C-alpha positions in Angstrom: -3.1 -7.3 -13.7 -3.1 -8.1 -9.6 -5.0 -6.8 -7.1 -3.4 -3.8 -5.0 -4.5 -2.7 -1.4 -3.2 0.7 0.4 -4.2 1.1 3.8 -4.2 4.9 4.2 -5.5 7.8 6.0 -5.8 11.5 5.3 -4.3 13.9 5.2 -1.2 11.8 5.1 2.1 12.8 3.2 3.7 9.5 2.8 0.0 7.4 1.7 0.5 10.6 -0.7 3.5 9.7 -2.2 3.0 6.0 -2.3 -0.1 6.9 -4.6 1.7 9.0 -6.7 4.3 6.4 -7.6 1.8 4.2 -8.5 -0.3 6.3 -10.1 2.6 7.2 -12.2 3.0 3.4 -12.9 -0.5 3.3 -14.2 -1.1 0.8 -11.4 -4.3 0.7 -9.8 -5.0 0.4 -6.5 -7.8 0.0 -4.2 -7.4 2.6 -0.6 -8.7 1.9 2.3 -9.0 4.6 5.0 -7.9 3.4 8.3 -9.0 6.5 9.9 -12.7 6.7 8.1 -13.3 3.1 8.8 -12.4 1.2 12.0 -12.7 -2.0 10.6 -10.0 -1.1 7.9 -7.4 -0.5 10.9 -8.9 -4.1 12.2 -8.1 -5.5 9.4 -4.7 -4.2 8.5 -3.3 -4.7 11.9 -4.3 -8.6 11.1 -2.7 -8.3 7.9 0.6 -6.6 8.9 1.1 -8.6 12.2 0.7 -5.4 14.2 2.1 -2.6 12.2 0.5 0.9 12.4 1.7 3.2 10.4 0.5 4.5 6.8 0.6 3.7 3.9 0.5 -0.5 4.2 0.7 -1.9 0.9 -0.6 -5.3 0.0 -0.1 -7.0 -3.9 -2.8 -9.5 -3.8 -1.6 -11.7 -0.2 1.9 -10.6 -0.8 3.0 -7.7 1.7 4.8 -4.9 0.2 5.4 -3.0 3.4 5.1 0.7 3.5 6.1 3.8 0.9 10.1 3.1 1.3 9.6 -0.7 0.6 7.2 0.2 -2.3 9.7 2.9 -3.6 12.4 0.3 -3.1 10.9 -2.6 -4.9 9.9 0.2 -7.4 13.7 0.8 -7.5 14.8 -3.1 -7.8 12.2 -3.8 -10.9 10.4 -6.2 -8.3 7.0 -4.2 -8.2 7.1 -4.8 -11.9 7.5 -8.0 -11.6 5.2 -8.6 -8.6 2.5 -6.7 -10.7 2.5 -8.7 -13.6 
């Protein structure tokens, strides 16, 4: 399975919803908290070209976007294609 990276923070209900979706599909992911480590925030800003909201989600180097884009990718079946 491909590497999933989620930039998140705590508390963050939108992050929790994105994590719950991934967990419901048994998709493992690496979480990088942007509030606990400033280098994670800096890395997120570079990878997303300046997106500041969380969560921000990547599959390998493919930028998914936020929770809404993750949900849409799941709804259309694109998420399954991207992770396989």
